[in-house]
N, C-alpha and C positions, 0 to 999 in steps of 0.2 A: 317489250313483252316476251315472256318466256314461251317456249314451244307448248308447254302444258296449257297455259292460258289461251294460246292461239288456236290450238286444235282440240281442246276439250269441249266438244259440242255434242248434242244428241245425234246418235247415228245407229243404223242397223248392225246386227251381228252377222248378217249375210249367211244364214243357213240355207237361204234360197235367193234366187233373183228371177223375177221381181220379188221384193219383200212383200209379205202378206198385206200390208195396208195399201199396196199399189196394184193389187190384183184387180183385173177388170171383171167383176162378178156379173155385170149385166151382159157380157158377151159369153158367159160360161153356161153350160148346161150339163146335166148328168150324162146325157146321151153323147155329147162331145167328149166327155171324159172317158166314157167307155170306148169310144172309137180310137181315141189317142192311146189309151192303155193297150188295147188289142194290137194296134200297129207296132208299138214299141216291143210288146211281149213277143210277137212273132219274129221280130228281128233279133232278139237277144236271148230268148229262153234256152235255146239249144247250145248257145256259145258260152254265155256267162252266168245264166241263171238269174233269179230275182232275189230281192231282199224283202224281209218283213220286219216292220217295226210294230210292236204290240204295246199299247199304252194300258198300263194297269194302275188306275188312278187312286186307289184307296191308301190312306195313311191313318194311323192311330192317333197322331197328334200333329199340330200345325207348326211347321218351322217358319218363322216370320221373315226369313230372307228369301223364301221360295216364290218364284213367279210361275211355277208349272200348274197345269190343270190337275186338280186333285179334289177328293172328297174325303173329309175327315170323319172317321167312324171307328168305333171299337167293336162293332157288330160284324162278325165274320160269316154270318149267313148271307152276306152280299156276294161272297166269292163264287158260289156255284152258278147263280143266274148270270153273273157277268161273263164267266168262262163260256157258258152256253151261248150267250149273245155273240161273243167274239168268233166262236166257231161257226155260228150261223152266217155272220158277215163273210167269213172266209169261204164258206160253201157257196155263197152268192157270187163271189169272185171266180171260184173254180168253175161254176156253171157258165160264166161269161168267157173265160179264157179258152182259146181253140185247141189247146193241148195240155197235157199234164204238166203242172209247174215243176221246175227244178229249183229248190230253195238253196241259195248260196249263203245268205246271212239271215240270222234272226237276232233281233235285239229287244229285250224286255226292259221297258222304261216306265217311269212313274211320275207322281205317286211313289209307292213303295212295292216293287214286285214281290219282295219277301214278306209282305203282308199276307200273301196267298200261301196256303199250306203246300208242302211238297206233293201231296196227292192231287190237289187241284192243278198245280203246275204240270204234273204228269199228264193229266187229262187234256190240258191245253196243247201241249207239244205233240203228244200222240195223235190228237185229233187233227192237227195240221197235216199230218202225213198219211191220212186216210186217202186223200186225193192229190198227194204231191210226193216228190222224191227229193232226197238230198243231193245237191250238186257234188261233184267229185271232190272239190276242195272247199268245204263249207266252214263257216265260222259263226258260232252262236255265242252270244254274250248277254249278260244281265246286270242290272244295278242292284246292289244289296245294301240294306241298312245294317251297319255294324251291330246295332242293338237287338235286332230280331232275326238276323241270318243265322240259321242253325247248321250244325254239321250235316243234318239230314237234307236241308235245302241244297247245300253244296254237293253232296254225294249224289242226290237225285238228279240234279241238273247236269252234273258231269256224266252220269250214265245215259242221259238223254242226248249227249253230244256237245254240251257247253264246255268251252275251254277258256273263256274270258269272263272276268267278273270285275266290276268297279265298285268301290266303296266311297260314299260321301263322307268325307272327314271334315272339311271346311276349316276348322281351327281348334286347337286343343286348349285355348285359354278358357278358364271357367267363367270369366266375366263376359267374354264374347259369346260363349255357348248359352249363358243365361239370357243374354239380350236377344238372340235369334231363336231361342226355345229349341235348341238342338243339343241336348245333354248326352254326351257319350264319352267314355273314357278311352284313353290310349290302350288300356288293357283289352277292351272289347275290339278295337280295330286290329291290334296285334293278334288276338285270338283267331279272328275270322280270316286274317291274312295267312297265318300259319296253317290253318285248316285247309284253305284252298291250295296252298303249296303242297301240303302233305297228300291231298287227294290226287293232285296231278294237273291242276290248272296251269296253262302255259303263259297266261298273261293276266297279271293282277294290277289293277289301276286304283289310284287314290285321287279323289277330287278335292282340291284346296281352293279357297276363295280369299282374295285380298280386298281390302276396302270395307270390311264389316264393321259394325258399330263397336266403338271402344277399342278396336284393334290397334295395337302398336307394332313397331318394328321388332321389338323383342318377342312379341307373340308370334309373328310370321317366322322369324328365324328359329324359334323353339319348335314350332310346328314342323318346319322343314327338317330340322335335326332329328326329331322323333320319326318323321316319315322316312328319312334316309336310313334309319336303323332297321326298318322293315324292308327296304329295297324293292318297292313296287316296280313293276316293269314299265308302267306308264303313269304319267301325272298330268292332270289338268290343273292349271294354276289360273283360275278365272278371276276377272274383275267382277265384283259384286254389282249386279244390275239393279239399281234403285228405281223401281217403277211403281210407287205407291198408288198412282192414279188408276192402275188396272184393278177393276172390281174384284174383290175377293181374294187377292193374292196374299193378304196377311201382312204386308210390309208396313204395319203401323205399330210394331212392338217397341219402337224406339224413336227418338227425335232426329231430325235431319242434322242437327248440330252434333250428334253423337258419332257421325260418320267421318272418317279421315277424308280430307279434300285435297284436290289438285296435286301440288307438289308432294305433300305428305303421302297421299295415296300412291303416287307414282314411285316414291322411294320404297314403299312396301314391295312393289313389283320388281323394281330394278335390283334391290338387294336380295330379294328372294330368288330372282332368276340367276344372279351371280352364284348363289349358294348351290342351286341345282346344277349349273354348268360345271362347277368344281367337283360335283359328286357323280360325274360320268353320264349325266343326262344330256340329251341333244334336243335343242329347240326345233320343233316341227310344227309348222303352221302357226296359227294365232293361239297363244295361251296354252299350248300343249308341249309336253316334253316326254321323251322316252329313252330308255337305255339303249346303248349303241347297237346291241344285237337284237333289239325288238323288231318285229315285222313292220311296225309303223315307221320306225327310223329307216328301215330299208326301202319302204315304199316312198318316203320323202326323198331319199337319195336317188331312187330310180325314176322319179317323176311320175309315180303312179298313185300318190296319195290323193284321196277324194274327200269331199265334204258334202253332206246333205243334212236332212232334218235329224239324222241320228248323231250328227257331229262329224268328226274325222273318222275315216275308215281306210284300211290298208289296200282295199280293192274297190272297184267301181262296178255297179250294176245299173243299167239304164232304167230298170223298173224297180221301184220300191213301193210296196203296198203297205199303207198304214192301217192297222186294225185297232178297234177300240175307240172310246170317246175322245174326240178332239184330234185324233191322229191325222197326219198329213201324208198323202200319197203323192208320188212323183213318177211320171212316165217319161221324163226328160223334156217332152214337149208340152206337158200339161201338169198342173197341180190340182189336188182335190182334198178338202178338209172335211172331216166328219163333224157331226153335231157335237157341240161343246158341253151339253149337259147329259147326264146318264139317262134321264127320262126321255128326252127327245131322241137320243140314240136308240133306246129300246122301242120307242113308238115306230120309228121307220122300219126297223127290223121286223116288227110284228106285221107290217104291211108287205113284207118280203121285198123291201127296197134297200138299196145301198144307203147307208145313213149319212149321206153327204149333204152339207148345207152351203158350201161355197167352193170356188175354185178359180183357176185362171188357165187359159190357153196361151202358150207362148208364141209370139210372132217371131219373124226372122231376126229382127233387131234384138229382141229379148234373148234369143239363143246365143247371139254373138257376145252381148254384154255379159251374160251368165258365164260364158267361157272365160272372159277376162277376169271376172271377179273370182272364179274358181282358181285360176292360175295364180292370182295374187294371194289368195288365202292358203293355197296348198304348196306353192313353189316359190313365193316371194318374187315373182317376175311374170311379165306377160309381153306379147309382141303383137303388133298390127301390121306386119310387113307383107303378109300375103292376103289374097282376096277372101279367104274363109274367116279372117279375123279383123279385117279392115272395116271401118264404118265411118261415114262422112263426118260425124260429129267429133271425131277425134281431133279435128283441127281447132274446134272451139274449146276442147278439154285441155289442150296442150299448155295454154297460159296458166291454168291452175296447177298443172303438174310442174311447170317451170318454177312456180313459187315454192312448191314443196322440194324441188331439186335444189333451189337456192338455200333452203333450210337444212339441206343434207339428209333428207328423208329418203331420196331415191336418186337413181342415175338413169338418164335416157341416152341410149346410143343405138344407132342403126334401127330406129323404129322399135326398139325394145326397152322396156322399163325394168330396172332391177331395184328392189327395195334394199336399202342399205341396212347395216346392223342398227344404226341410229334410228332408222325408219320403221323397224319391226313393230315397236309398240304403237305405231300410228297407222298400221295396215288398214284398219277400218276407215280411216280418213282417206287413204289413197283409193280404196274401193269406192267411196262416196264420189270421188271425182269422176268415176266412170258410170255412176248410177244415173242414167238419163231420165228415168221416171222421177227420181227424187229431185234432180236439177230442174225439170220442167214444172214441178208442182211441189214446192216446199210445204211441209205440213203446217197447218194453222194451229194445231194443238199438240200436246205432248204425246209422242208415239214411241220414242226410243229412249233407251238409257244413254248416259254419257259415254263417249268413246274411250275415255281414259279413267 
């Protein structure tokens, strides 16, 4: 049996631990979330500041590869009410927090953030700072759609302090683009990339996906060659997550047999990765690459790379508040997720309530396992040699790790695990070996995409 056949199983992407399906919602309450948030905020606001993730869910058309929470509409009169709602949610948090927040990170995600006009985005960002200040070294970023990001969008957000932008490219093949209903030309991507560089953005990212319907090795290599000609500072090279059972995610625009499988899909990644490494990109964490002089590469080399619901970040804050429909907040010792429909989100805000519908309070074991999974995701190694990282169940996990060590995926020495070069594509599987909640209660239905 090949390693692909052996390890290609459903598994989490580990933007959190515990993963959302294993949250203990019956032990959670909004009051517990508020107490946990205030506790972490008091400990970290003056030293590192906080992060904000703002979910802007509207898109003008449906991309059939996308599993994000979104609302498809061409009506732009939805913009102003939504911005007002997000700012009201932020005001509720500011009333709760015991001192004026210092914002270190803002990330605008979607949906399509550039669905919103520059004027409404200005209202949003300026509204955040009525009751907050910028941290000394702040980093603001947003996701832009190459087809509707205008020069005015880029200039406006730059003037508001944004220096990072990422563009969803996926693949340049016309056949693939037709299948996923994401039609955009290389010309459009080049245009917005050059605009951002001309304006002064210091970090430009492109998101690529392998494993898309009808995608061939030639498609991947062509996309990477075109991407390299633009030299983005950062690259996400994701595996397509096929989760058509999630209601409303739109992943029914093609048949299962249209997707590259197992060894074919893995070849798309391996050959694509080789091309990126030849082009001066460094592999940092899972599915991410950056140029050698980028701050993300430096964070990886310095051991300060962090991963949360926003993905990989070059710095860590213990408090991340998610604003907007479906956003997830993280106080390090607790998670809270907002209502997933815009109507329910608005209804709770109309009652002057935080629009939270579920969450999880982390126990001591959760915090230790979370640290191990973060270490594996961000540094490709972890250790259980001291009392802050040791947990009794490691003794039962070691046999599974030994099997992976035999397969050449990792090396264990002096109570420390090192992911090998061969094992990097299987890092999700290695994390699963530490996932005590998953081990104790395997899912009975489809929850996760395949690991490979």
